[in-house]
N, C-alpha and C positions, 0 to 999 in steps of 0.2 A: 200168290200167298206163300208158297213153299220157299221162294227165294229169300224170304225173311230169315230163314233158319239154315241157310247154307254156310253161315259163319256167325260168330258172335257179332252183335251190332257194332259197327265201327265208330271211331271217335267223331266222325263227321256228324253223327246223330246226337252228340252229347249235349249240345245247347238246347234245352227243352223248348225255348220259344220259337223254334222253327216248325210251328204247326199252324200255318195261316188258316187252314180249313176250320180251325176251332177258335179263331179270333186271337191267337197268341202272336202279337206283333212286336213284342219287345226285341230290340236289337241285341243279338248275342254279344256278351262281353268276351274279351280274349281269354283263352283257357289259363287257369292258374298253373303254376309250376307242378304242384302235386297232381293235378288232373292230367297234365301232359305225361308225367312219368307213369301214372296209373294206366293210361292208354298204351304206353310203350310196353309195359309189363304184360298187358292183356293181349296185345296184337303181335308181339315178337315171338318167333319160334324159340321154344325153350332151349334149343341147342346153341343158339347164338345170343341169348339174352344177357349172359354174363359179360361178354365182350361189348355188347351194345350199351350196357349200363356203365361200363368203365370208360367208354368213349364219350358218353353223354356229358356235356360241359355243364355240370351243376355242382354246387358246393353242398355236399351231403351234411345235413345237420340233424340232430335228434328230432327237432320240431318238424322238419320236412318229411322225414321217414315215418313219423307217427301219422302225419296227414295222409300219406300215401297208403299206409296200412288201413286207415279208416275208410278210405275210398274203395279199397279192395275187400272190405269186410265181407261182402256177400259172394266172394269168390275165394274161398278158403285155400285151395291148392295153389292158386297164383300168389296169394298173399304170403304163404309160407315159403314159396319158391323165391320171391323177392327178398324176404327176410334172410333166407339161407345164403343167397348170393352176396348180399351186402355184408353178411357176417365175415366174408373173406376179403372184403375190400381193404386195400393197403392203407388208406388214410382215414377211414371211418370206423368208429366203434359203437355198437348198439348201446342204447341207454336202458336203464331198468324199465322205463315206460314201454319201449319197443318190445322188450321181452314179455312184458305183461300182455301186450296186444297179441303177440304170437301165441302165448299160452292160452289166451281166451279163444282164439281162432281154432287151435288144435283141440281144445276141450269141447268146443261147440260141434266140431266134426267127429267127436268121440275117438280121436286119434290119441289115445292115452300114452302110447309109447313115445310119440313125439313130445307130448306135454311134459312127461317126467324127464326126458332128455334135456329139454329147455330149462327145467328147474335145476337140474344138476349143473348145467353150464352156467346159470346165473350164480350159483354158489361158488363154482370154481373161479369165476371172475370177480367175486366179491361184489356182485351187483344185486344181491338178494339171495333167496326169495324174501319178499316183504310180506307183512300182514295183508296188503292189498292183493298180492299174488295169490295167497291162499283163499282170500275172499272170492276171487274169480273162480278158482278151482272148485271150491266147495259148492258155489252156486251152480256151476255147470253140472257137477255130479248129481246134485239134488234135482235139477231140471231134467236130467236123463233117467230119473227114477231110481237113483242110488243114494238115498238119504243116509243109510248106515255107513256107506263108504265115505260120504262127506264128513260124518262125525269122526270116523277113524283118521281121516286126513287132518282134521282140526287137532285131534289128540296127539298126532305125530309131528306137528309143526316143528317142535324143538329138535327133532332128529334131522331136520333140514336146515338147522341153524337159525330158526326164527322162533323166538319164545312167545308163548301164548300170553295174552294180557286181557284186561277187561274189554277193550275194544274188539279184539279178535273173537272173544267169547260172545259178545253181543252180535257180532257179524254172523256167527254160525247159527245162533238161535233165530236170527232174523231170516237167514236163508231157509231154515227148516219151516218157519211159520209161513213164509211166502210160497213155499211149495206144498202148503196145506198139511205139513207134518207137525201140527201144533203140540199134540200130546208128547211127541218125542222131544220137542224143544222145551216143553214145560218140565219133563223129567230131567233133562240136562240142567235146567236152571236149579232144580231142587238139589241135585248132586253137587254142582260146582259153585253155587251162589256164595258159599263161604270162602272158597279158595280164591275166586276172582272178585269178591266183594261186589256182588250184583247191585246195581244202582237203579235209579228211577227209569233210566233208558231201558234197562233189561226188562223190567216189569211192563213198561209201555209196549215193548215189542211183543211180549206174550199176550197182553190184553188185545193188542191189534190183531194178533194171529187168531185168537178166538172170535173176534169180530169179523174177520175175513171169512170164517166158516159159519157165520151167523149164530154164534153161541154167546149172546150178550150176557146171560146170567153167569156163565163161567168167567167171562171177562171181568164182570163186577166182583166176583170172588177173588180174582187175581189182584184187583186194585185194593180190596179190603186187606188182603194178605200183605200187600205192599205197605199200607199205612201201619199195620200192626208191627212191621219190621222197622218202623221209624223213618220211613221214606215219605217225602211230601209230594203229592201229585202236582203236576205242572199243568199249564194251559194245554200243552200237547196231549196230556193224559185225558183231559176232558174232551178235547176235540176228537180223539180216537173213539171214545165212547159215543159221542154224538153221531159221528159217522157210522159207527157200528149199528146203532138203533135204526138209522135211515136204511142202511144196507139190508138189515133183517126185515124191513117193511114195517117196523114198529114206529109209525109216524107219531102217534099220540105220545109214546114214551120219549121220543126224540124231542118233541116240542116242549114237554114238561121238563126235560133235562136242560134244554136251552134256557127256559125261564128260571130254573134253579141256579144256573150259572150267573144269570143277571142278578138274581136276588142276593147271591153270595158275593156280588160285586167283583166277579172275576174280570180281569182285564181282557175282555173279549176282543179278538183280533180279526183281521180280514179272512183268515183261514176258517174261523168259526162261521162267519156270515156266508162265506162261499159254500161251506158244507151244508148249511141250512137251505140256501138257494137251490143247490143241486139236488138235495134230498127231497124237498117239496116238489121240485119239477119232475123228477123221475117218478114220483108217486102220482103224477098227474095233477097236482095242485099248482097249476101255472100261475094263477092270480096271487096266491099266497107267496110263491117264489118271487114274483115281481115286487110284491109289497115289501118283503124283507130286503130285497135289493135296494129299493128306494129309501128304506129306513136307515140304511147304512150311513149315508152321508150325514143325516140328521144326528146320528150317534157319534159323529166325529171319526168314522172309519171310512177311508177312501177305498173304493173297489180297486182290485188289481186286475191285470190282464186275465189271471186265472178265474176271477169272479165273473168277468164278462164272458169268458169261455164257457163257464158253467151255465149262465143264463142263455147264451146262444144255443148251446147243446139242448137245453130243455125246450126251447122254442122250436128247434128243428124237429125234435122227437114228439113233442106233445101238443104243439100249437101249429105254427106254419113257418116255412122257411122264409117267407117274405118278411114276417115280423122279426125273424132272427137276423136277416140282412139289415133291417132298419136299426137294430141294436148294434150290429157290426159297424155301420156307417157312423152312428152316434159316437161309438167308441173311438173311431179314427178322428172325428171332429174334435173330440176332447183331448187329443194329443197322445192317446195310447197307440202303441205300435203292435198290430196283431202279430202273434207268433205262429209257429208251425201248427200248434194245436188248434188255434183259432181258425186258420185256413182249412185244416183237415175236417173240422166239425162242419163248417159251412159247405165245403165241397161235398162231403157225405150227404148233407141235407139236400143240396141241390140235385145230386144224383138220385137220391131216394124219391124226390118229387118229379123225376123224369126230365129235369132241366140240364141235360148233359152239355149243351153248348155254353150255358152260363157257368157250369162247373169248370169247364176248360178255360173260360175267361178268368175265373178266379185263380186258376193255376198260373196263368200268365201274369196276374197281379202280384203274385208272391215275390217275384224278383224285385219289384219296386220297393218292397220292404226288406230286401236282402234276406229273403227267406226261401231257401231252395225246397222244392217238393222232395219228400222223402219216400221211402219204399211203401209206406202205408198210404200216402197220397195216391201214388200210382196204382196200388192194388185195389183201392176203392173204385177208381175210375174204370180200370180194366174189368173188374167184377161186374159193375153195372152195365157196361157196354155189352159184355157177354150175356148177362141175364136178359137184356133187351133184344137179344138176337143179332146185335151189331158186332159180330165176332171179328170182322175185318178191322173195325175201328179199335177194338180192344187190342188186336195184334199191332196196329199202328202205334198205339200208345206204348205198348211193350217195347217196340223197336226204338222208341225215343228214350228209353231208359239208357242213358249214356254209359258207355263201357267203363269210364273212369269216374262217372258222376254219381249215379244212383243205380247200383246193380240190383237185379231181381233177387228175391229171397225164396224160401221154400214155399210160402203162401202164393207168391206170384205164379210159380210153376204149377202148383196144384189147381189154382183157379183156371189157368189156360188149358191144362190137360183135360180137366173136367168139361170145359166148354167144347173141346174138340169132338165130344161124343154126342152132342145135341143133334147135329144134322145127319150123323151116320154116313158122312161122305168119305170115300177112300182117301182123298187128298188131306182131309182134316186129320185122319188117323195117322197119316205119314207125319204131319206136323206134330202130333202128340208124341210120336216116337222120337222125333228130332229134339223136342223139348225135354223128353226124359233123358236122352243122352247128354244134352247140355247141362241139365240139372245135376247129374252124377259127376260130370266133369268139373263142376263148380263146388264139389264137396258136400252135396246134399244127398242123404240116403232116403230114397223113396220108400213108401210103405209097400208091403207085398201086394196089397190090394191094387195099388197104382200100376205096378209091374204087370200083374195078371190082367188087369183091365186093358192096358195097351196091347199086350200080347194077343189076347182074345180078339180085340178089335182089328188088329193087323191080319190075323188069320182069317177072320170072317170076310174081310174085304180083299182077300187074295194077295196080300203082301207077305207071302211066306218067307222070302229072302230077308226082308227087314225084320220079321219076327224072330228069325234065328239070331240076328245080330243083337236084338234086345234080350233074348234068352241067354246069350253069352255074357252080356253085361250084367244080367241078374245073378249069374253064377259067381261073377267077380265081387258082387256086392254082399257077400256073406256078412261083412262088417263095413268095410269102406272100399272104395275103388282103388285106393293106393295109399301108401304111407310114405312119409319123407324121412330120409336119413339126414340128420342134421349134424 
C-alpha cells in the first residue's frame, strides 16, 4: 500500500478505464496534447522543465495553454511554474485568459503577492486586468473570509486601469451574497444603486442572497422595493422566490406561489418546473414531484437534462436508486445525453445503496457519453469505499486519478487522511503522512487539526523520525509552503 505514495501517480494511470476489477472495460483513447503536456509538467524535474518544454515539439497557442492550466488546476504550484516558464518563451505570449487562470490559482492558494504581481504584469502588457479578473479576485477573497477586502478591491478597480460599471457592481454584490454576506451586499446596493443605476439583475441578486440564508420575508421586501423603484420583476425573479420558499422548507407557500404564477399567466419555463420537481422531492413529496414532472409536457414545456437530474436526485435520496436508474435509462432512450451532474447523482446514489461495483460501471459508461469523471465523482467513490472499510479500494481509485487528467483536491486528501486513522495501523499512518506532504506540495494548506492529528498518530505508532519531518513541514506552512517569483 505504501508504494502508492512513493511518487505522484504516473501518467500510465491516467486513463480511468484501466480498472477491470470494477467492470471498466472501455478501451483507453490516446492522450490529448494538453494531457501529455500536463503529465510532462508534473513528472519532470523542475530544474530541467524549462529546457524540456522548449524542446517539446508543440505549437503553443492560448487555447492549448488554457487547457493545460485547467488540467493542472488542483496542483497550484506546478500550474504556476508552467505559467512562469511559458511567460519567458521566445515565440509564445500569454493571453488575458491565461493570466486570469493564473490569478485564480494564486488566489485560491492565498498567494496574494503572486496574485498582485500578475495583475501588475497584465496592466504593463495592456492585457487587462478586466472586470472578469476582478470578479475572480473578489470571489476568492470573499471565499477566504475577507469580504471587506473584496469590497475594497472592487472600489479600487479604477486604480488598476479597470473602471467599475453596473456589471462589475452586480458581480461584487453577487460574490458577497453567495458567501452569505447578504446584509453587506444590501448595504452596498443602497449606497451605490444611484451611481451604477441598479437594475432588475441587481435586485434579483439581493433577493436570491436572502433566499440562500432562508430569509424569504426579507427577499419579498427587496422585491417590493424593486417594484417601487420602477423596475419590473422577470421570470427569473419569480423563480428565485419559488426556489427560496422550497429551500426554507415553506412547501405550502411555494406551491401557492407557483399557482399564483400560473394565474398571472407568467410564461412558466423549464427552470420553474425543475425547481418545483426538486423542491417537492427534497421535502419527501416524491409522488407530487413525479406528477409535476409528468404535467410538464402537457403544459407544452419539455424537460431538460437539468429536470431529469432533479428527478433522479430526488429518487436516489427519497425513493430508491433502482427507480432513479429507470428514469436515467428512459432519459437516454428519449435522446437526452446525460451530463456530469447526471452521472454524479446516480453514482452517489449507488454508492449510498452499497452498490459499489455498479457505481464503478457507471463511471466506465461516462466515457461513452464523452463525459470524464471529475474530482467530485472520484471523491464520492473514494469516500464510500473508505466508509465501508474498503480502504485499499479507495486508495486504488485515488491512484487512478491521472496526473494530468483529474488531480485530487483538498477534499480528496482530507477524506483519505481521515480514513487512515480508522484501523490505527502504523503503515496507514505513514500513508497519512505521505498524503499530507503531497497535499502541501500541491498548494493546499491543511488545517492545524489535520497536522496535529497526523503528528500524534505518527508519534503513537513509533514513527518519531517521520513525525519530525511533518513538524518541519508544519512550521513552513505558517501561510503557504512557498511563493513564486514571477
